[in-house]
C-alpha positions in Angstrom: 0.0 0.0 0.0 1.3 3.5 -0.8 0.9 6.8 1.0 -0.5 9.9 -0.8 -0.3 13.4 0.6 -2.7 16.1 -0.4 -3.2 19.7 0.7 -6.8 20.7 1.2 -8.4 23.8 2.6 -9.0 23.7 6.4 -12.8 24.0 6.1 -12.8 20.9 3.8 -10.7 19.0 6.2 -13.0 19.8 9.1 -16.1 19.0 7.1 -14.6 15.7 6.0 -13.7 14.7 9.6 -17.2 15.7 10.8 -19.0 13.8 8.0 -16.9 10.6 8.4 -16.4 10.6 12.1 -15.7 7.2 13.5 -14.8 5.8 10.1 -11.5 4.7 8.7 -10.5 7.8 6.8 -8.1 5.9 4.6 -10.8 3.6 3.5 -13.2 6.5 2.8 -10.5 8.3 0.8 -9.8 5.1 -1.2 -13.5 4.7 -2.0 -13.8 8.3 -3.1 -10.7 8.0 -5.3 -12.1 4.8 -6.9 -15.4 6.6 -7.6 -13.5 9.5 -9.2 -11.5 7.2 -11.4 -14.6 5.3 -12.5 -16.4 8.6 -13.2 -13.5 9.8 -15.4 -13.5 6.5 -17.3 -17.3 6.7 -17.8 -16.9 10.3 -19.0 -14.2 9.2 -21.5 -16.4 6.3 -22.8 -19.3 8.8 -23.1 -17.2 11.2 -25.1 -15.9 8.5 -27.4 -19.5 7.3 -28.0 -20.7 10.9 -28.8 -17.7 11.4 -31.2 -18.5 8.0 -32.9 -22.2 9.0 -33.3 -21.3 12.4 -34.7 -18.7 10.9 -37.1 -21.3 8.4 -38.3 -23.9 11.2 -38.8 -21.4 13.3 -40.7 -20.4 10.5 -43.0 -24.1 9.5 -43.6 -25.1 13.1 -44.2 -22.3 13.5 -46.7 -23.7 10.5 -48.7 -27.2 12.0 -49.0 -28.1 13.8 -52.3 -28.1 17.6 -52.1 -31.2 19.5 -52.9 -30.9 23.1 -54.1 -33.1 25.8 -52.8 -34.8 26.0 -56.2 -35.5 22.3 -56.3 -36.9 22.5 -52.8 -39.1 25.5 -53.7 -40.4 23.7 -56.8 -41.2 20.5 -54.9 -43.0 22.6 -52.2 -45.0 24.6 -54.7 -45.7 21.6 -56.9 -47.1 19.6 -53.9 -49.6 22.3 -52.9 -53.3 21.9 -53.8 
């Protein structure tokens, strides 16, 4: 097991000790660090998924036929009763 030293504001230290009184502070810090690592990994997976979706959308949109404004106007006017 390794030791890690962090500097935190005094008010955070007091609040932490009050919130986790009677508990193993090292175990609490370890659990919080694990949660932070998992959150960061989840955020990275989320970002990668968003980028993949956007890339797929961009490549799909590029393959669609382009309609000019004149063609669109003609289709709109032609379709009216």
